[in-house]
DRENSENU-949427 format. One line per field, with one value per atom (N, C-alpha, C): x, y, z; atom name; residue number from 1; residue in one letter. Coordinates in nm, 4 decimals. Layout:
<pts>
c1 X ...
c2 Y ...
c3 Z ...
atom CA ...
seq NUM ...
type A ...
</pts>
This chain:
<pts>
c1 9.3948 9.4332 9.3513 9.2497 9.2025 9.3010 9.2924 9.3156 9.2215 9.2803 9.2268 9.1744 9.0442 9.0512 9.0796 9.1080 9.1973 9.0952 9.1063 9.0188 9.0804 9.0475 9.1349 9.0559 9.0866 8.9980 9.0457 8.9881 9.0359 9.0464 9.1983 9.1643 9.2320 9.1167 9.1242 9.1501 9.2037 9.2133 9.2481 9.3152 9.3792 9.2365 9.1269 9.0005 8.9220 8.9648 8.8793 9.0333 9.1450 9.2316 9.2247 9.2142 9.1948 9.0580 8.9729 8.8174 8.8448 8.9236 8.9531 9.0026 9.1255 9.2189 9.1146 9.0299 8.9754 8.8607 8.7908 8.7165 8.7469 8.8944 8.9430 8.9987 9.0343 9.0639 9.1648 9.2388 9.3585 9.4793 9.3904 9.5051 9.4487 9.5178 9.4509 9.5030 9.4460 9.5714 9.5301 9.6267 9.5951 9.7097 9.6674 9.7660 9.8039 9.9323 9.9855 9.9397 9.9723 9.8998 9.9419 10.0504 10.0598 10.1115 10.0970 10.0727 9.9846 9.8638 9.7823 9.6424 9.5474 9.4191 9.3101 9.3566 9.2189 9.2661 9.2908 9.3309 9.2575 9.1170 9.0150 9.0165 9.0850 9.0431 9.1359 9.1143 9.1884 9.3662 9.3464 9.4923 9.5686 9.6870 9.8010 9.9097 9.9868 10.1202 10.2537 10.3376 10.4383 10.4940 10.4762 10.4986 10.3889 10.2779 10.1628 10.2030 10.2665 10.2826 10.3453 10.4461 10.4993 10.4061 10.3521 10.2998 10.1425 10.0864 9.9779 10.0440 10.1843 10.2553 10.2513 10.3123 10.3180 10.2261 10.0917 9.9533 9.8880 9.9019 9.8642 9.9216 10.0402 10.1255 10.1149 10.0765 10.0484 9.9430 9.8539 9.7339 9.6981 9.8144 9.8283 9.7978 9.7785 9.7062 9.8196 9.8340 9.9390 9.9179 9.9595 9.9644 10.0045 9.9404 9.9864 9.9677 10.0643 10.0246 9.9957 9.9348 9.8821 9.9580 10.0491 10.1304 10.0447 9.9020 9.8652 9.7920 9.8725 9.8421 9.9615 9.9368 10.0250 10.1465 10.2543 10.3186 10.4286 10.4277 10.4899 10.6432 10.7231 10.8661 10.9093 10.8318 10.8843 10.8899 10.7821 10.7713 10.8682 10.9508 11.0190 11.1508 11.2124 11.3258 11.2168 11.0916 11.0080 10.9944 10.9737 10.8996 10.9966 11.1543 11.2782 11.2925 11.2655 11.2875 11.2064 11.1165 10.9809 10.9991 11.0451 11.0806 11.2033 11.3004 11.3918 11.3691 11.2728 11.1989 11.1206 11.0555 10.9726 11.0257 11.1501 11.2008 11.2828 11.2777 11.2843 11.1616 11.0396 10.9486 10.8460 10.8800 10.8098 10.6600 10.6792 10.5167 10.5234 10.4045 10.3702 10.3841 10.3341 10.3503 10.3038 10.3380 10.3041 10.1953 10.0961 9.9899 10.0341 10.0421 10.0977 10.0426 10.0034 9.9552 10.0912 10.1496 10.2231 10.3526 10.3623 10.4202 10.5904 10.6310 10.7497 10.7984 10.6929 10.6927 10.7081 10.6456 10.6903 10.7973 10.8999 11.0133 11.1409 11.0638 11.2024 11.2003 11.0890 11.0529 11.1230 11.0970 11.1399 11.2623 11.3421 11.4581 11.5668 11.5190 11.6086 11.5671 11.4166 11.3546 11.3279 11.3922 11.3661 11.2790 11.3365 11.2785 11.1194 11.0768 10.9161 10.8352 10.7466 10.6137 10.5358 10.5220 10.4790 10.3044 10.2052 10.0851 10.0349 9.9896 9.9189 9.7533 9.7370 9.6218 9.5203 9.3805 9.2764 9.2671 9.3621 9.3596 9.4101 9.5293 9.5593 9.4709 9.3664 9.2639 9.3112 9.3587 9.3614 9.2753 9.2424 9.1172 9.1985 9.2942 9.3037 9.4439 9.4552 9.5977 9.6977 9.6994 9.8505 9.8980 9.8213 9.8029 9.8507 9.8407 9.8901 10.0370 10.0411 10.1954 10.2682 10.2601 10.3543 10.3389 10.2437 10.2734 10.3615 10.3604 10.4440 10.5801 10.6093 10.7671 10.8011 10.7150 10.7403 10.7803 10.7299 10.7645 10.6285 10.5187 10.3934 10.3708 10.3412 10.3135 10.1623 10.0866 9.9332 9.8702 9.7761 9.7107 9.5693 9.4842 9.3667 9.2934 9.2301 9.1437 9.0714 9.0448 8.9290 8.8041 8.7480 8.6263 8.5204 8.5157 8.3919 8.4179 8.5026 8.4796 8.3738 8.3318 8.2087 8.2855 8.2333 8.2859 8.3721 8.3007 8.3930 8.5265 8.5219 8.6215 8.7627 8.6902 8.7447 8.8488 8.7721 8.8142 8.9118 8.9010 9.0121 9.1380 9.1160 9.2697 9.2988 9.2338 9.3045 9.3695 9.3154 9.3973 9.5274 9.5515 9.6217 9.7507 9.6835 9.7909 9.8326 9.7622 9.8255 9.9491 9.9584 10.0365 10.1512 10.1475 10.2697 10.2983 10.2333 10.2649 10.2102 10.1174 10.0358 9.8964 9.8955 9.7660 9.6857 9.5238 9.4412 9.3465 9.2800 9.2204 9.0721 8.9808 8.8825 8.7739 8.7619 8.6175 8.5214 8.4471 8.3392 8.2482 8.2625 8.2221 8.2814 8.1918 8.2662 8.2207 8.3571 8.3260 8.2622 8.1520 8.0671 8.0839 8.2079 8.2582 8.2232 8.1463 8.0665 8.1778 8.2738 8.3685 8.5095 8.5262 8.6329 8.7774 8.8167 8.9023 9.0523 9.0796 9.2271 9.2119 9.1175 9.0683 8.9718 8.8860 8.8181 8.8227 8.8101 8.8989 8.7385 8.6044 8.5045 8.5600 8.5852 8.5975 8.7054 8.8012 8.9083 8.8405 8.7437 8.6962 8.5715 8.4791 8.3891 8.4553 8.5791 8.6002 8.7653 8.8170 8.9567 9.0291 8.9611 9.0194 9.0523 9.1607 9.1667 9.1731 9.1259 9.1072 9.2005 9.3092 9.4689 9.5553 9.4965 9.5981 9.5109 9.4225 9.3861 9.2388 9.1954 9.1197 9.0016 8.9422 8.8082 8.7175 8.6307 8.5056 8.3869 8.3782 8.2999 8.1630 8.1608 8.0521 7.9417 8.0029 7.9206 7.8023 7.8028 7.7233 7.6076 7.6191 7.5465 7.4044 7.2964 7.1555 7.1634 7.1792 7.1656 7.0221 6.9242 6.8049 6.7932 6.7551 6.7322 6.5772 6.5407 6.3821 6.3156 6.2565 6.1916 6.1350 6.0684 5.9836 6.0960 6.1709 6.2783 6.2835 6.2831 6.2956 6.4154 6.4556 6.5780 6.6941 6.8077 6.9486 7.0093 7.0432 7.0945 7.2520 7.3156 7.4487 7.4988 7.3419 7.3894 7.4034 7.4741 7.4802 7.3368 7.2560 7.1357 7.0701 7.0506 6.9594 7.0168 7.1037 7.2166 7.2155 7.1844 7.1830 7.3243 7.4091 7.5517 7.5974 7.7374 7.7564 7.8999
c2 10.1076 10.2068 10.1156 10.1947 10.1297 10.1076 9.9661 9.9465 9.9391 9.9607 9.9496 9.7844 9.7701 9.6266 9.5741 9.4682 9.4212 9.3010 9.3028 9.2022 9.1227 8.9679 8.8705 8.7547 8.7557 8.6670 8.5201 8.4148 8.2672 8.2900 8.2148 8.2077 8.0268 7.9853 7.8575 7.7871 7.9002 7.8848 8.0067 8.0309 8.1321 8.2206 8.1927 8.2771 8.3148 8.2439 8.3167 8.4105 8.3956 8.5180 8.6454 8.6184 8.7349 8.8124 8.7299 8.7817 8.8664 8.8106 8.8822 9.0021 8.9970 9.1120 9.2217 9.1953 9.2731 9.3665 9.2880 9.3085 9.4008 9.4187 9.5049 9.4756 9.3158 9.2704 9.3203 9.3319 9.3724 9.2552 9.1401 9.0655 8.8899 8.8006 8.6796 8.5708 8.4660 8.3386 8.2210 8.1462 8.0311 7.9240 7.8548 7.7145 7.6499 7.5552 7.4858 7.3476 7.2367 7.1152 7.0200 7.0960 6.9976 7.0965 7.0201 7.1002 7.2332 7.1787 7.2628 7.2327 7.2707 7.2213 7.1983 7.2423 7.2481 7.1621 7.0139 6.9292 6.9439 6.9387 6.8951 7.0528 7.1519 7.2585 7.2807 7.3372 7.3268 7.3795 7.4724 7.5200 7.5930 7.6671 7.6654 7.5973 7.5958 7.5466 7.6765 7.5746 7.7115 7.7920 7.7582 7.8197 7.9601 7.9165 8.0169 8.1254 8.0756 8.1724 8.3132 8.3019 8.4220 8.5616 8.4939 8.5667 8.6169 8.5282 8.5698 8.6747 8.6548 8.7506 8.8807 8.8980 9.0022 9.0578 9.0062 9.0698 9.1223 9.0627 9.1347 9.2723 9.2523 9.3374 9.4681 9.4541 9.5819 9.6401 9.5607 9.6082 9.6827 9.6244 9.6725 9.5743 9.4340 9.3222 9.2479 9.1859 9.0942 8.9387 8.8680 8.6955 8.6361 8.5499 8.4718 8.3295 8.2367 8.0702 8.0170 7.9394 7.8291 7.7000 7.6837 7.5406 7.4596 7.4814 7.4500 7.3436 7.2457 7.1090 7.0444 6.9307 6.8811 6.7930 6.7980 6.7222 6.6496 6.5244 6.3911 6.4196 6.3105 6.3352 6.2844 6.1922 6.1940 6.3197 6.4110 6.5202 6.6468 6.6496 6.7553 6.7824 6.7266 6.7458 6.8314 6.7711 6.8457 6.9933 6.9870 7.1179 7.2182 7.1729 7.2488 7.3023 7.2317 7.3035 7.4015 7.3693 7.4782 7.6073 7.5930 7.7072 7.7758 7.7176 7.7409 7.8495 7.7759 7.8766 7.9985 7.9579 8.0956 8.2170 8.1760 8.3587 8.4381 8.3616 8.4359 8.4939 8.4916 8.4882 8.6546 8.6893 8.7987 8.7562 8.6339 8.6361 8.7225 8.7241 8.8195 8.7425 8.6132 8.5354 8.3858 8.3061 8.1828 8.1366 8.0635 8.0213 7.8946 7.8672 7.7402 7.7001 7.5583 7.4804 7.3895 7.3272 7.2424 7.3004 7.2758 7.3418 7.3164 7.2082 7.1791 7.2733 7.2878 7.3803 7.5257 7.5584 7.6900 7.7271 7.5891 7.5965 7.6093 7.5036 7.5263 7.6794 7.7262 7.8759 7.9479 7.9752 8.0568 8.0740 7.9716 7.9202 7.9456 7.8730 7.8661 7.9773 8.0290 8.1121 8.2309 8.3299 8.4096 8.5464 8.5199 8.6545 8.6400 8.4758 8.4534 8.5106 8.6006 8.6241 8.4906 8.4461 8.3444 8.3943 8.3257 8.3490 8.2414 8.2237 8.0980 8.0625 7.9163 7.8987 7.8807 7.8922 7.8926 7.7348 7.6262 7.4981 7.4339 7.5986 7.5711 7.5961 7.6164 7.6418 7.7281 7.8474 7.9519 8.0021 8.0151 8.0268 8.1230 8.1308 8.1978 8.2487 8.3355 8.4138 8.3341 8.2459 8.1610 8.1003 8.0572 8.0572 8.1599 8.2892 8.3961 8.4069 8.3956 8.4706 8.3234 8.2118 8.1210 8.1527 8.1770 8.1806 8.3033 8.4224 8.4955 8.4954 8.3982 8.3085 8.2549 8.1760 8.1134 8.2560 8.3536 8.4648 8.4587 8.3992 8.4494 8.5816 8.6581 8.7773 8.8135 8.7074 8.7167 8.5878 8.6081 8.4651 8.4719 8.3426 8.3594 8.2976 8.3471 8.2622 8.1688 8.1164 7.9706 8.0508 7.9460 8.0036 7.9770 7.9505 7.8924 8.0056 8.1376 8.2211 8.3188 8.3930 8.5108 8.6296 8.7222 8.8855 8.9460 8.8956 8.9299 8.8664 8.7640 8.6654 8.6904 8.7283 8.7913 8.9292 9.0211 9.1306 9.1323 9.0159 9.0254 8.9466 8.8530 8.8113 8.9137 9.0013 9.1021 9.2031 9.1982 9.2753 9.2350 9.0995 9.0260 9.0296 8.9931 8.9812 9.1145 9.2356 9.3762 9.3812 9.3746 9.3825 9.3148 9.1903 9.1093 9.1547 9.2889 9.3066 9.1932 9.1422 9.0193 9.1006 9.0555 9.1150 9.0184 8.9790 8.8795 8.8801 8.7706 8.7338 8.6417 8.6746 8.5741 8.5568 8.4303 8.4173 8.5080 8.5198 8.6042 8.5801 8.4928 8.3886 8.2671 8.2000 8.0837 7.9479 7.8736 7.7443 7.7200 7.6351 7.6331 7.5446 7.5575 7.4290 7.4815 7.3448 7.3752 7.2975 7.2189 7.1373 7.2226 7.1796 7.2596 7.2653 7.3866 7.3948 7.3617 7.2558 7.1568 7.0510 7.0196 6.9081 6.8189 6.8267 6.7415 6.6472 6.5289 6.3866 6.3091 6.3708 6.3220 6.2598 6.3278 6.3001 6.1965 6.1905 6.0638 5.9339 5.9430 5.8278 5.8003 5.8874 5.8124 5.7869 5.8283 5.7743 5.7598 5.7791 5.7901 5.8938 6.0247 6.1385 6.2643 6.2673 6.3618 6.4930 6.5993 6.7283 6.8281 6.7479 6.7795 6.7746 6.6908 6.6684 6.7270 6.8018 6.8550 6.8037 6.6868 6.5857 6.5679 6.6747 6.6548 6.6581 6.5439 6.5239 6.5902 6.6625 6.7264 6.6477 6.5328 6.4395 6.5106 6.6666 6.6911 6.7806 6.7566 6.8284 6.7187 6.6083 6.5155 6.5322 6.4903 6.5026 6.3787 6.4333 6.3389 6.3697 6.3038 6.3204 6.2894 6.3830 6.3624 6.2831 6.2831 6.2477 6.2226 6.0822 6.0407 6.1242 6.2289 6.3447 6.4786 6.4792 6.5721 6.6391 6.7504 6.7976 6.8724 6.9506 7.0347 6.9680 7.0296 6.9721 7.0676 7.1208 7.2134 7.2557 7.1140 7.1171 7.1653 7.1463 7.1795 7.3340 7.3276 7.5198 7.5720 7.4831 7.5558 7.5790 7.5224 7.5800 7.6583 7.7249 7.7940 7.9151 7.9062 8.0446 8.1071 7.9597 7.9816 7.9420 7.9652 7.9152 7.8398
c3 6.3268 6.2107 6.0857 6.0045 5.9221 5.7766 5.7299 5.6166 5.4760 5.3588 5.2302 5.2177 5.1876 5.1655 5.0155 5.0442 4.8999 4.8329 4.6947 4.6476 4.5910 4.6134 4.5756 4.5217 4.4033 4.3070 4.2579 4.2369 4.1965 4.0374 4.0037 3.8668 3.8270 3.8096 3.8348 3.6559 3.5684 3.4115 3.3767 3.2456 3.1681 3.1624 3.1382 3.0858 3.2254 3.3642 3.4351 3.5265 3.5114 3.4946 3.4790 3.3265 3.2647 3.2745 3.3076 3.3697 3.4879 3.5832 3.7063 3.7023 3.6380 3.6056 3.5442 3.4056 3.3456 3.4542 3.5573 3.6406 3.7390 3.7267 3.8620 3.9594 4.0168 4.1242 4.1389 4.2745 4.3285 4.3137 4.3676 4.3101 4.2790 4.2211 4.2354 4.2248 4.2710 4.3060 4.2018 4.1588 4.0847 4.1370 4.0664 4.0766 3.9367 3.9685 3.8839 3.8814 3.7607 3.7723 3.8934 3.9633 4.1165 4.2403 4.3427 4.4707 4.4740 4.4369 4.4176 4.4903 4.6082 4.6394 4.5566 4.4092 4.3441 4.2046 4.2423 4.1615 4.0291 4.0448 3.9340 3.8475 3.8521 3.8172 3.7015 3.5632 3.4529 3.5234 3.6047 3.6513 3.5439 3.5625 3.4353 3.4240 3.3338 3.3263 3.3768 3.4388 3.4253 3.3539 3.2177 3.1160 3.1133 3.1700 3.1689 3.2482 3.3720 3.4799 3.4606 3.3659 3.3622 3.3013 3.1707 3.1106 3.1769 3.2886 3.3794 3.4544 3.5378 3.5964 3.4992 3.3946 3.3240 3.2991 3.2660 3.2105 3.3616 3.4978 3.5892 3.6547 3.6493 3.6966 3.5931 3.5075 3.3864 3.4280 3.5113 3.5169 3.7058 3.7507 3.8732 3.9831 3.9487 3.9967 4.0505 4.1834 4.2104 4.1829 4.1546 4.1768 4.2685 4.3359 4.4364 4.4035 4.4182 4.3674 4.4813 4.4565 4.5605 4.5573 4.6612 4.6961 4.8227 4.8230 4.9616 4.9816 4.9636 5.0167 5.0748 5.1771 5.2101 5.1265 5.1495 5.0934 5.1514 5.0227 5.0686 5.0335 5.1356 5.1225 4.9483 4.8826 4.7113 4.6582 4.7010 4.6066 4.6678 4.7843 4.8152 4.6983 4.6106 4.4963 4.4040 4.3447 4.2448 4.3186 4.4298 4.4875 4.5093 4.5123 4.5604 4.4098 4.3164 4.1741 4.1321 4.1844 4.1207 4.1967 4.3417 4.3929 4.3496 4.2988 4.2757 4.1123 4.0749 3.9274 3.9755 4.1020 4.1344 4.1699 4.2331 4.2581 4.1553 4.0580 3.9491 3.8488 3.9088 3.8121 3.8613 3.9919 4.0115 4.0784 4.1154 4.1796 4.3009 4.3341 4.4776 4.5789 4.5909 4.7074 4.6893 4.7918 4.7558 4.8855 4.8374 4.9640 5.0278 5.1667 5.2096 5.2959 5.3006 5.4242 5.4649 5.4031 5.4775 5.5686 5.6916 5.7590 5.7519 5.6936 5.6302 5.5068 5.3995 5.3314 5.3840 5.4589 5.5351 5.5788 5.6609 5.7111 5.6050 5.4927 5.3711 5.3068 5.2655 5.2008 5.3263 5.4394 5.5483 5.5491 5.5128 5.5416 5.4239 5.3157 5.1862 5.0797 5.0827 4.9664 5.0094 5.0827 5.1640 5.0735 4.9725 4.8830 4.8584 4.8646 4.8448 4.9996 4.9443 5.0474 5.0969 5.1663 5.2527 5.2856 5.2611 5.2828 5.3450 5.4650 5.5005 5.4762 5.4408 5.3587 5.4430 5.3862 5.5030 5.5634 5.4644 5.5211 5.6361 5.6933 5.8540 5.9360 5.8943 5.9974 6.1198 6.0967 6.1690 6.2339 6.3707 6.4588 6.5713 6.6130 6.7713 6.7229 6.8283 6.8374 6.8822 6.9493 6.9494 6.8024 6.7207 6.5942 6.5290 6.5337 6.4601 6.5049 6.6378 6.6452 6.6149 6.6196 6.5610 6.4235 6.3233 6.1741 6.1382 6.2504 6.2183 6.2409 6.3387 6.3489 6.2414 6.1775 6.0397 5.9066 5.9117 5.8227 5.7283 5.7762 5.7177 5.7159 5.6021 5.5827 5.5837 5.5711 5.5576 5.5928 5.6590 5.6816 5.6573 5.5865 5.5367 5.6457 5.7666 5.8621 5.8440 5.8991 5.9037 5.8695 5.7854 5.7102 5.8406 5.9504 6.0568 6.1500 6.1346 6.2417 6.2322 6.3135 6.3012 6.3023 6.2621 6.2443 6.3784 6.4782 6.5977 6.6322 6.5611 6.5887 6.5206 6.3830 6.2535 6.2691 6.3594 6.3919 6.5224 6.5595 6.7281 6.6603 6.5511 6.4765 6.4083 6.3369 6.2399 6.3108 6.4255 6.5050 6.5854 6.6258 6.6394 6.5170 6.4134 6.3130 6.2802 6.2790 6.2096 6.3585 6.4863 6.5823 6.5629 6.4183 6.4003 6.2762 6.2107 6.1135 5.9830 6.0036 5.9200 5.9130 5.7231 5.6729 5.7042 5.7400 5.7053 5.6013 5.6041 5.4757 5.5160 5.4567 5.4477 5.3311 5.3365 5.2160 5.2443 5.1303 5.1063 5.0313 4.9608 4.8236 4.7599 4.7059 4.6421 4.7143 4.7096 4.7914 4.8911 4.9111 5.0061 5.1354 5.1982 5.2857 5.3926 5.4889 5.6214 5.7138 5.6564 5.7381 5.7805 5.9094 5.9415 5.8709 5.8312 5.7286 5.6967 5.6810 5.6627 5.7316 5.8214 5.8867 5.8841 5.7139 5.7250 5.6331 5.6994 5.6033 5.5589 5.5111 5.4771 5.3417 5.2524 5.1039 5.1154 5.2154 5.2361 5.2626 5.3650 5.3772 5.3028 5.2618 5.1804 5.0221 4.9790 4.8460 4.8031 4.9273 4.9113 4.8510 4.8419 4.7632 4.8643 4.9114 5.0196 5.0043 5.0608 5.0398 5.0483 5.1368 5.1840 5.0840 4.9660 4.8843 4.7419 4.7543 4.6146 4.5498 4.5862 4.5510 4.6022 4.7151 4.7645 4.6445 4.6734 4.5802 4.6405 4.7251 4.7840 4.8342 4.8929 4.9319 5.0103 5.0890 5.1926 5.1099 4.9714 4.8964 4.8350 4.8473 4.8131 4.9018 4.8756 4.9134 5.0082 5.1438 5.2500 5.3152 5.3344 5.4015 5.5737 5.6330 5.7628 5.8005 5.7249 5.7654 5.6289 5.6282 5.4890 5.4342 5.5188 5.4347 5.3813 5.4230 5.4184 5.2498 5.2002 5.0891 5.0610 5.1564 5.1721 5.2235 5.1304 5.1492 5.1917 5.3291 5.3741 5.3692 5.2981 5.2868 5.0947 5.0502 4.9144 4.8521 4.7329 4.7261 4.6839 4.6242 4.5703 4.6588 4.7672 4.8811 4.9495 4.9770 5.0511 4.9669 4.8280 4.7194 4.7589 4.7048 4.7104 4.5932 4.5393 4.3821 4.3890
atom N CA C N CA C N CA C N CA C N CA C N CA C N CA C N CA C N CA C N CA C N CA C N CA C N CA C N CA C N CA C N CA C N CA C N CA C N CA C N CA C N CA C N CA C N CA C N CA C N CA C N CA C N CA C N CA C N CA C N CA C N CA C N CA C N CA C N CA C N CA C N CA C N CA C N CA C N CA C N CA C N CA C N CA C N CA C N CA C N CA C N CA C N CA C N CA C N CA C N CA C N CA C N CA C N CA C N CA C N CA C N CA C N CA C N CA C N CA C N CA C N CA C N CA C N CA C N CA C N CA C N CA C N CA C N CA C N CA C N CA C N CA C N CA C N CA C N CA C N CA C N CA C N CA C N CA C N CA C N CA C N CA C N CA C N CA C N CA C N CA C N CA C N CA C N CA C N CA C N CA C N CA C N CA C N CA C N CA C N CA C N CA C N CA C N CA C N CA C N CA C N CA C N CA C N CA C N CA C N CA C N CA C N CA C N CA C N CA C N CA C N CA C N CA C N CA C N CA C N CA C N CA C N CA C N CA C N CA C N CA C N CA C N CA C N CA C N CA C N CA C N CA C N CA C N CA C N CA C N CA C N CA C N CA C N CA C N CA C N CA C N CA C N CA C N CA C N CA C N CA C N CA C N CA C N CA C N CA C N CA C N CA C N CA C N CA C N CA C N CA C N CA C N CA C N CA C N CA C N CA C N CA C N CA C N CA C N CA C N CA C N CA C N CA C N CA C N CA C N CA C N CA C N CA C N CA C N CA C N CA C N CA C N CA C N CA C N CA C N CA C N CA C N CA C N CA C N CA C N CA C N CA C N CA C N CA C N CA C N CA C N CA C N CA C N CA C N CA C N CA C N CA C N CA C N CA C N CA C N CA C N CA C N CA C N CA C N CA C N CA C N CA C N CA C N CA C N CA C N CA C N CA C N CA C N CA C N CA C N CA C N CA C N CA C N CA C N CA C N CA C N CA C N CA C N CA C N CA C N CA C N CA C N CA C N CA C
seq 1 1 1 2 2 2 3 3 3 4 4 4 5 5 5 6 6 6 7 7 7 8 8 8 9 9 9 10 10 10 11 11 11 12 12 12 13 13 13 14 14 14 15 15 15 16 16 16 17 17 17 18 18 18 19 19 19 20 20 20 21 21 21 22 22 22 23 23 23 24 24 24 25 25 25 26 26 26 27 27 27 28 28 28 29 29 29 30 30 30 31 31 31 32 32 32 33 33 33 34 34 34 35 35 35 36 36 36 37 37 37 38 38 38 39 39 39 40 40 40 41 41 41 42 42 42 43 43 43 44 44 44 45 45 45 46 46 46 47 47 47 48 48 48 49 49 49 50 50 50 51 51 51 52 52 52 53 53 53 54 54 54 55 55 55 56 56 56 57 57 57 58 58 58 59 59 59 60 60 60 61 61 61 62 62 62 63 63 63 64 64 64 65 65 65 66 66 66 67 67 67 68 68 68 69 69 69 70 70 70 71 71 71 72 72 72 73 73 73 74 74 74 75 75 75 76 76 76 77 77 77 78 78 78 79 79 79 80 80 80 81 81 81 82 82 82 83 83 83 84 84 84 85 85 85 86 86 86 87 87 87 88 88 88 89 89 89 90 90 90 91 91 91 92 92 92 93 93 93 94 94 94 95 95 95 96 96 96 97 97 97 98 98 98 99 99 99 100 100 100 101 101 101 102 102 102 103 103 103 104 104 104 105 105 105 106 106 106 107 107 107 108 108 108 109 109 109 110 110 110 111 111 111 112 112 112 113 113 113 114 114 114 115 115 115 116 116 116 117 117 117 118 118 118 119 119 119 120 120 120 121 121 121 122 122 122 123 123 123 124 124 124 125 125 125 126 126 126 127 127 127 128 128 128 129 129 129 130 130 130 131 131 131 132 132 132 133 133 133 134 134 134 135 135 135 136 136 136 137 137 137 138 138 138 139 139 139 140 140 140 141 141 141 142 142 142 143 143 143 144 144 144 145 145 145 146 146 146 147 147 147 148 148 148 149 149 149 150 150 150 151 151 151 152 152 152 153 153 153 154 154 154 155 155 155 156 156 156 157 157 157 158 158 158 159 159 159 160 160 160 161 161 161 162 162 162 163 163 163 164 164 164 165 165 165 166 166 166 167 167 167 168 168 168 169 169 169 170 170 170 171 171 171 172 172 172 173 173 173 174 174 174 175 175 175 176 176 176 177 177 177 178 178 178 179 179 179 180 180 180 181 181 181 182 182 182 183 183 183 184 184 184 185 185 185 186 186 186 187 187 187 188 188 188 189 189 189 190 190 190 191 191 191 192 192 192 193 193 193 194 194 194 195 195 195 196 196 196 197 197 197 198 198 198 199 199 199 200 200 200 201 201 201 202 202 202 203 203 203 204 204 204 205 205 205 206 206 206 207 207 207 208 208 208 209 209 209 210 210 210 211 211 211 212 212 212 213 213 213 214 214 214 215 215 215 216 216 216 217 217 217 218 218 218 219 219 219 220 220 220 221 221 221 222 222 222 223 223 223
type M M M K K K R R R R R R I I I E E E L L L L L L A A A P P P G G G G G G D D D I I I D D D S S S I I I K K K A A A A A A I I I A A A A A A G G G A A A D D D A A A I I I Y Y Y C C C G G G L L L N N N R R R F F F N N N A A A R R R N N N R R R A A A A A A N N N I I I S S S F F F E E E D D D L L L N N N G G G V V V I I I H H H L L L A A A H H H G G G Q Q Q G G G C C C K K K V V V F F F L L L T T T L L L N N N I I I I I I I I I V V V G G G S S S E E E I I I P P P A A A L L L I I I K K K L L L L L L N N N Q Q Q L L L V V V N N N T T T G G G I I I D D D G G G V V V I I I I I I Q Q Q D D D F F F G G G L L L F F F Y Y Y L L L V V V S S S K K K Q Q Q F F F K K K S S S L L L E E E I I I H H H A A A S S S T T T Q Q Q L L L N N N T T T H H H N N N K K K G G G Q Q Q I I I K K K F F F L L L S S S R R R L L L R R R A A A G G G R R R V V V N N N L L L S S S R R R E E E L L L N N N I I I D D D E E E I I I K K K A A A L L L T T T L L L A A A G G G H H H K K K K K K N N N M M M L L L T T T E E E V V V F F F V V V H H H G G G S S S Y Y Y C C C L L L S S S F F F S S S G G G I I I C C C Y Y Y L L L S S S S S S V V V H H H G G G G G G N N N S S S G G G N N N R R R G G G R R R C C C S S S Q Q Q P P P C C C R R R D D D R R R Y Y Y L L L T T T T T T P P P E E E G G G K K K D D D F F F P P P L L L N N N L L L K K K D D D N N N S S S A A A Y Y Y
</pts>
């Protein structure tokens, strides 16, 4: 059965959120100042979130909140407080990487729809089945997959009543989703904590005469 493709756009700040809604996005994803894999983005405050949801829903646009980092134990109390607030906002879903958070939301915050982040590196049917048991309603597939692999995992997801999602434009990451430690090793900035410094985009030369930088965005016509 064919399903309508949904256009999900990023909202790194209020202006980009408004632009995405005005341009006709079916949904947007955005993050707060904590628990968000885009730590260096402007992001939005919790006070802004209700207004964003009201604006988006008025235009038939859904809003998903990113909680897509690895959570450490000391953050659990603040995270539970946030989840208690989110259940009263009308948010359409939360995007999660951490399995502990998956368990917490699936057991204690059942009104929140769970989306599996691309940071989980979902690339096989076994993972799809496992995520369905954790009550994921949607999975953002690993960015390293080809079209045939995406088709196969989408079919597997639909059999479990799960939607699938893929990136088609944006951040050009060549490392395996969610398991890249280059930024951590290079400068102590963990990509799994929202602080990726993107060292893969530096200008590395393979030969003394090299003039092309294949990991650089401009050399791949990406943005």
